[in-house]
N, C-alpha and C positions, 0 to 999 in steps of 0.2 A: 546564296545571295539573298539579302533581305529585299523584299518588294518595296516599291516606293510608298505604297499605302501603309506598310508596316513602319516605315521610317516616319511617316507623318503621324501615325498613332503614338509612336514612342516620343516624338517631339512634343505632341500635345500633352502626354502624360508628364513629361518633364516640366512643361509650363504650369500644369495644374499643381504639381508638387511644390514648385517654387511659390505659387500664389498662396497655397495653404500654409507653407512655412512662414511666409511674410506676414500673414494675418492670423497666425495660430493663436495668439493671445486673445484676439477678438472672438474666434471660434470657440475657445475654451470657456468664454463667459456666456455663450449663447445656448440656452437650454433647449430651444426649439429643434436644434439639430438632432437631439436624442429621439424625438418623436418619429424620425425617419430612419431609425436604425433597424436593419433587418437582422437575420440570424448571424450572418458573417460579414455583412457590409453595412456601411453608413453613408447616407447621402449628405453632401455638404454644398450649400448654395455659394457659388462663386460669382460675384458681380464683375462686369466689365470684361468678360471673356466671351467673344462671339465666334462661333464656328462658321467658316466660309461654307456656303451652300448654294446650289442652283435653285432658282425660283421659276417655276413654269406657269405660264398664263393659260387661258383657255385656248382651244384649237382655233376658234374663230378670230381671236385677237390678232391685230397686226403687230409687227415688230421686226427685228432684224431677220432678214431672209425669209419672211413669212408673208409679206404683202407688197403693195405698190407704193410704199412711201418714197418721197422725193429725197434726194441727197441733201443732207444737212438738217433734216427734220429731227428734232430731239426725240429720243426714245421715250415713249410714255405720253407724248403729246406736249402741248405748250404748258409752261408753268402756270399754275393758278386756274386751270380749266376744269377742276374737279366739280362734281355735282353734288357732293355731300352737304348735308344740312348742319353738321357740327361746326363749332368755331375752332379756329386754329389755336394751338397752345404755344407757349413760349418756353417751356421747360424741356430739357433733353430727356429722352426715354432711358429707362434703366434696363440693361440686358442682364438677366440673371440666369445662370446655368447651374443646374444641379449635377454634380458628378458623384459617382459612386466609388468609394474606396473600400478595400477589404480592411478589416480591423487590424490585420498584420501590417498593412501599408501605413495605416494611421499610427500604429504604435511605433513604427520605424521613424516616421516624421517627428513624432513626439520626442523620441529618444535623441534624435539628431539635434533638434532645435533647443531642447532643454539641457543637452549634454548629460543625459542620464546614463550612469554606468550600468553594465550588465549586472544582474543580481547574482551574488555569490551565496548559494543555499547554505544554510547552517546545518550543523550536526551531520547525521547520516544522510538525511534528506532524500533517500531513495526508496521508493516503493517498487518492488519487483513484480512486474506483470508478465504473464505467460503469453507469448505470441506464437500461434501455430503457423507452421510453414510446410507446404507440401514438398517433400524431398525425394520421393521415389514411388515405385510400384510394388504392390503386394498381392499375393494370391488370396488373401482373406481381407474382409472389411465390410462395412455397412453398404447396403445397396445404393444409398445416396451418393457414395463416392466411387461407384463403378465406372471404370474407364471404358466407354463403349467401343472406341476405335481399337484399342489394344485387345479387348475381348474378342471382337470380330476377327482381328488378325490371327489370334491364337486358334480360333475355331477353323479359319480357312487353312492355316498351316496343317492342323491335325487332319482335316478331311482330305487334303491333297496327299499327305504322307500315307494315309490309310487307303487311298484310291477310291474314296466315296464321293469325291467332288465331281460333279457333272457340268462341264462348261455349257452344255445345251440347256441345262436347267439349274442355273447357279443359285441354289438355295443353301445358305450357310446357317446352321443352327448351333449356337454355342451350348455346351454342356457345362456342368459345374467346374470341371478341371480347366476350362478355357477362361473363366472369369478373372479379370484383373482389376485391382482397386488402387486408387491413389492412397499413398501413405504419407503421414506427416510426422513432424518432430516438433515438440514444444521447446521453444528457446526462451530462456529468461531475458527480459529486457528491462533495465532499470528506468524508472520514471520518477521525475521530481514532481511532487505534488504539493499544492498549497491550499490553505483555507483562509478566506477573508471573512472576518466577523465584523459586521457593521453594527454599531450601537448608536441610537439617537434619542435625545430627549424630545418627547412629544407633548410636554406640558403646555399650558396655555401661552407661555411667553415665546414659544417657537411658532412663528407664523409661516405662511405659504412662501414668502421670500426666502426665509432661512432654509426651508425644506428644499426649495429649488436649487439653492447653493449646494446643499449636501448631495442632492441627486446628480448634479452636473459634476461635482468633484469625484464622486464614486465612479461615475462612468469612465473618467480618464484613469483612475486608479485601476479599475478592472481591465481596461484596454492594455495597459502596460504590463500588469502582472500576468495576464493570459499569454502575452508574447514571450514571457520568461519561463513559464512552466508548462509541462505537458498536460497537466490537469489542475483546474482551479475550482474549488467548491466555495459557494458564497452562502453565508448565514446572516440573518437579520434579527436584531433585538431592538424593541422599542421600550421606553420606560418613562414613567412620571414618578409617582411614589412607589410603583411596583413595576417589574419588568416581565416581558413575555416574548417568546420567539414568534415571528410572523413571516409571511411570504413577502416577496419584493414589493408587490403592489400595495399591500397593507402598510409596509414600512414607510412609503412615501406619501400616503394619503391620510394616515391616522392623525387625529389631533385630540388631545385630552385637555382637561381643565384643572387637573389636580396639582398637587405639589410635586417636588422633585427629590428623589433619593437616588443619587447616582450609583451608590453601592449595589442597589438591586440589579442593575445591568451588569456590573462587574462580577457579581456572584453567579449570575446565570451564565455569563461567558465562561467563567471558571468551570462550572459544571459541564458545559458542552465540551470544553477542551479535555477535561479529565476523563469523560466517559467515551469520547469518540475519536480523539486525535492524539495518537502516540507522538510525543515530541521528537522521538528518534526518527520518525518516518515522515513527519509533516512539517512544512514551513508555515508558521502561523502568523497572521497579520490582523490584530484587532485594531479597528478604527472607531473612535468615539467622537460624536459631534454633539455639542450642546451650546447654550448661550452663557454658560458659566454660573448659573444659579444652582445652589444646592440647599437642601432643607436645613442642615445644621453643620457646624464645624466638626461635630463628632462623626457624622457620616462621611465627611471629607477625609477625616483621619483614617476611617475604615478603607476608603478607596486608595489612599496613599500606601497603606499597609499591604493591600492586595497587589498593588503595582510592584512594590519592592520584593515581596516574599513569594508571590506566585507568578505574575506575568513576566517580569524581567528575566528570570532564569529560563523561561520556556519559549518565549516568542522570538521571532526574528527582530521585530521592533513593534512597540506600542505607539500608536499615533493618536494625538488628541487635537481636534480642530474646533476652535471656539468661534462660532458664528455670531457676529454682532447683532444684537436685538435691542430695541429701545426699552424693552421691559427686563432685560437681563442685566445682572450686576457685573458679570465677568470675573467674579471672585475666584472661581475654580482654577482658572489658568494661573492666577497669581499664587495660589496655594501650591500648585504643582511645581512651579518654577522656584518657589521658596524652598520646597523640600528637595527637589532635584534640579539644581541650577544647571547641571551638565551631566547627562547620563547617556551612555552609548545605545541603550535599548529604548530610549524615549525620544519622540519627535513631537513638537508642539507648534501650532501655527494659529494666528488670529486672522480670521477671514472676515474682513469688514464688509465686503460687498462682492458682487459677481466679478468685478475687475481684479480682485485679489485671488481668484481661483488659480490663475497661472502661477502665482508665487507659492500657493499652498501645495500645488503638485510638485514643484521643485523641492520643497522642504520634505514632503512625504516620500518621494521616490528618488531623491538625489543622493542617498547614502550607499546605494547598491546592496542593501541588506534584504 
């Protein structure tokens, strides 16, 4: 039987989930939520949800069943008898509650609200991992796996059988033949693994607003992909006229002032995949974000050639998000769509502002690849 308090907690969780689903588009455009993300949970501010609670006064204060108040006296005294020096306000207060959700719960809500299909891994997509499981008892083994209870029992049985056990002085001393050890068996367990490779233009035309859009978009991509795979690795590449691999913090904070050669990022991504990720074992997700500027049409042709000959045959899907910037031409997206007006391995989206992150996530994750 579920206790009443458990029913209340479940009801509150249901209300919270409904509130998050209702305002999911708003939450997806809010980057400040990411600052409160822990290792496995994320805190989300939910306005207009107030938890009922008891409020206790001081022990000396009068009140219901605590003093000599007359019948009909309003609790808390007469209206307007406060002694504070501040002026009264005329605006209602805002009740903001921060609730914590696990990333799995958040992914479930995301999938339900956006109607995201479960990902169908491509190719073999299985990395076999060995999982050790203790299955029995052995007479030999490392001391770290000695089973002390069974060892003591064997020693006791031996001493009783040999007549050396003295109940008046119950000393049991195991010898080598008494020792028992836990034994294990390694069982192969298939795991679906994925690698997400983020590439971003950090040239002078990509400002802080554009990077915040990329940061928020990648958070939701990560949240969903980690709910679909047992293991997800994340790599980060930044580029202007040259590309280099960096850590996550550098990825979102670096800003350069040089020109832009997009092919430099694509070639580095190609190198990482070739050297470290066997396409038979890994599900590969490259994401590229830029404002659409590129140094030359020749470099754009190199990028399109890499997409067609290298990336499309190997990756689950290649995603390109063009973040609008007042300094960017947006030409790269036009060139991609002119070359590949419709391709199963290519997803493109124009992200005009934070409000369009919701639509970008539907594009990038809505195919089930």
